[in-house]
C-alpha positions as CSV (number, residue, x, y, z in Angstrom):
1,M,72.6,11.1,-36.4
2,R,70.4,8.8,-38.5
3,E,67.2,10.5,-37.2
4,D,68.6,14.0,-38.2
5,R,69.4,12.7,-41.7
6,K,65.9,11.2,-42.1
7,R,64.3,14.5,-40.8
8,A,66.4,16.5,-43.4
9,V,65.3,14.2,-46.2
10,V,61.6,14.5,-45.2
11,E,61.8,18.3,-45.0
12,A,63.7,18.6,-48.3
13,L,61.1,16.5,-50.2
14,G,58.2,18.3,-48.5
15,L,56.8,15.0,-47.1
16,P,54.3,15.1,-44.2
17,R,56.3,14.8,-41.0
18,D,53.5,13.1,-39.1
19,V,53.4,10.2,-41.6
20,M,57.2,9.9,-42.2
21,M,58.5,10.6,-38.7
22,G,55.5,9.3,-36.6
23,D,55.1,12.8,-35.1
24,I,52.1,13.2,-32.8
25,L,49.1,15.3,-34.1
26,L,47.0,17.4,-31.9
27,H,43.7,19.0,-33.1
28,F,42.1,21.5,-30.7
29,T,38.6,22.8,-30.7
30,G,39.1,25.7,-28.4
31,P,40.1,24.9,-24.8
32,Y,37.5,22.2,-24.4
33,E,38.4,19.4,-26.8
34,T,41.4,17.8,-28.4
35,V,41.9,14.9,-30.7
36,V,45.3,13.2,-30.4
37,E,46.7,11.0,-33.3
38,N,49.9,9.0,-33.7
39,F,50.2,8.3,-29.9
40,R,51.8,5.2,-28.6
41,S,49.9,4.7,-25.3
42,L,47.8,6.2,-22.6
43,L,49.9,6.2,-19.4
44,I,47.9,8.2,-16.8
45,Y,44.3,9.3,-16.8
46,T,42.4,11.3,-14.1
47,D,39.8,14.0,-14.3
48,T,42.6,16.7,-14.0
49,Y,45.6,15.0,-15.7
50,V,46.2,12.9,-18.8
51,K,49.7,11.6,-19.8
52,I,50.3,10.1,-23.2
53,K,53.4,8.5,-24.6
54,A,54.2,9.5,-28.2
55,A,57.1,8.9,-30.5
56,G,60.1,10.7,-28.8
57,C,58.1,12.5,-26.2
58,M,55.5,12.4,-23.5
59,V,52.5,14.8,-23.7
60,V,50.7,15.9,-20.5
61,F,47.2,17.6,-20.5
62,K,46.2,19.4,-17.3
63,G,42.7,20.8,-16.7
64,L,39.4,20.3,-15.1
65,H,36.7,17.6,-15.7
66,L,38.9,15.9,-18.3
67,E,37.3,12.8,-19.8
68,I,38.3,10.5,-22.6
69,E,35.4,10.4,-25.0
70,T,37.1,8.2,-27.6
71,Y,40.0,5.9,-27.3
72,T,40.9,3.8,-30.3
73,E,44.1,2.5,-31.8
74,D,44.3,5.6,-34.1
75,A,42.9,8.4,-32.0
76,L,42.2,9.7,-28.5
77,K,39.6,12.4,-27.9
78,I,39.9,14.4,-24.6
79,K,37.0,16.7,-23.5
80,G,36.9,19.0,-20.6
81,Q,38.5,22.3,-19.6
82,I,42.1,22.0,-20.9
83,R,44.3,24.4,-19.0
84,S,47.7,23.4,-20.3
85,V,49.6,21.0,-22.5
86,E,53.3,20.1,-21.8
87,F,55.8,18.2,-23.9
88,D,58.6,16.2,-22.2
89,D,61.5,14.8,-24.3
90,L,61.9,11.1,-23.7
91,L,65.7,11.4,-23.9
92,S,65.9,13.9,-21.0
93,E,63.6,11.8,-19.0
94,R,65.8,8.7,-19.4
95,R,68.9,10.7,-18.4
96,V,67.1,11.8,-15.1
97,E,66.0,8.3,-14.3
98,G,69.2,6.5,-15.3
């Protein structure tokens, strides 16, 4: 309930959600490049699959010839032919595992 309250205050005041809630930011340049900000960790990386943990969700990139061009504390740049992006809620994943 506290998270819902915080989200309501952020929206009412017009504050940036990425800063206040730690939401992940994805910046795409067509289907061949994306920059990911506000991620927690890189979990899996192959040339066809990249899985990232973010606040409250997992993000999966699927494609061909995927490579991580930049990996810093603040940003992750993925290049290659990005075919799909999937978001998985961490809460639903915990329910399945537990």
